[in-house]
C-alpha positions in Angstrom: 135.7 115.1 57.6 134.6 115.9 61.2 130.9 115.7 61.0 130.6 116.9 57.4 129.7 114.8 54.3 128.5 115.5 50.8 125.3 113.7 49.8 124.5 113.1 46.1 121.1 112.0 44.8 121.7 110.1 41.5 118.2 108.6 41.6 115.2 109.8 39.6 113.2 110.6 42.8 113.3 113.2 45.5 114.7 111.6 48.7 114.2 112.1 52.4 117.3 111.3 54.3 117.6 110.7 58.0 121.0 110.1 59.6 121.8 109.1 63.1 124.9 110.6 64.5 126.9 108.4 66.9 127.7 109.7 70.4 131.5 109.6 70.4 132.7 106.1 69.4 129.8 104.2 71.1 128.0 102.3 68.4 124.3 102.3 69.0 124.3 105.5 71.1 122.7 108.3 69.2 124.0 111.8 69.8 121.5 113.4 67.4 119.3 112.8 64.3 119.6 115.0 61.2 116.9 115.0 58.5 117.0 116.6 55.1 115.7 116.3 51.6 117.6 115.9 48.4 115.9 116.7 45.1 116.5 114.7 42.0 120.2 114.8 41.0 121.0 117.3 43.8 124.2 117.4 45.8 124.4 118.9 49.3 127.1 119.3 51.8 125.6 118.6 55.3 127.2 119.4 58.7 125.8 116.9 61.2 128.3 116.5 64.0 131.4 118.0 65.6 134.9 116.9 66.6 133.6 114.7 69.5 130.7 113.2 67.5 131.9 112.9 63.8 130.5 109.5 62.9 127.3 108.4 61.2 125.7 105.4 63.1 122.8 104.8 60.7 121.1 106.2 57.7 117.5 105.9 56.3 116.6 106.9 52.8 113.0 107.2 51.7 111.2 108.2 48.5 107.6 108.5 47.4 107.1 109.0 43.7 104.3 108.2 41.2 102.3 106.3 43.9 105.3 104.1 44.9 107.1 104.2 48.2 110.6 102.8 48.8 113.1 102.9 51.6 116.5 101.7 52.6 117.7 101.7 56.2 121.3 100.9 57.2 122.6 100.7 60.8 126.2 100.1 61.9 126.4 97.1 64.3 130.1 96.7 64.7 133.1 99.2 64.6 135.1 98.9 61.5 132.6 96.8 59.6 132.0 97.4 55.9 129.0 99.7 56.5 130.9 101.7 59.2 133.8 102.2 56.7 131.4 103.1 53.9 129.6 105.8 55.9 132.6 107.2 57.9 135.7 106.9 55.8 134.2 108.5 52.6 133.4 112.1 52.1 130.8 111.7 49.4 127.7 109.4 50.0 125.8 108.6 46.8 122.2 107.4 46.4 121.2 105.4 43.3 117.9 103.9 42.1 117.8 100.2 42.5 114.4 99.0 41.5 112.0 99.6 44.4 114.8 100.5 46.8 117.7 103.0 47.0 121.3 101.8 46.8 123.9 103.6 48.9 127.5 104.0 47.6 130.4 106.3 48.5 133.9 107.4 47.5 136.7 109.4 48.8 137.4 112.8 47.3 
């Protein structure tokens, strides 16, 4: 899982995803930013880092559909916290519709 994850859009909207890649193991230090789009019900495997920088430090998910805008932004604040584990110990990251926002879930494959 060195800098590669599978992202799944299980929402009814096209999504714009921005991930911040952590510089090494230093939380809050950004190595690079990767931005991509996921169409409705699309699944993409994204390579965003390398062996030295394999961790996601934050993620922002946005949609604009039928005149409505929604966004969810999650940022890791502490090593080993629930969010850090969700983003970095699971291969598949899943996005779901949750009213005006997007829920983020994950599971190991």
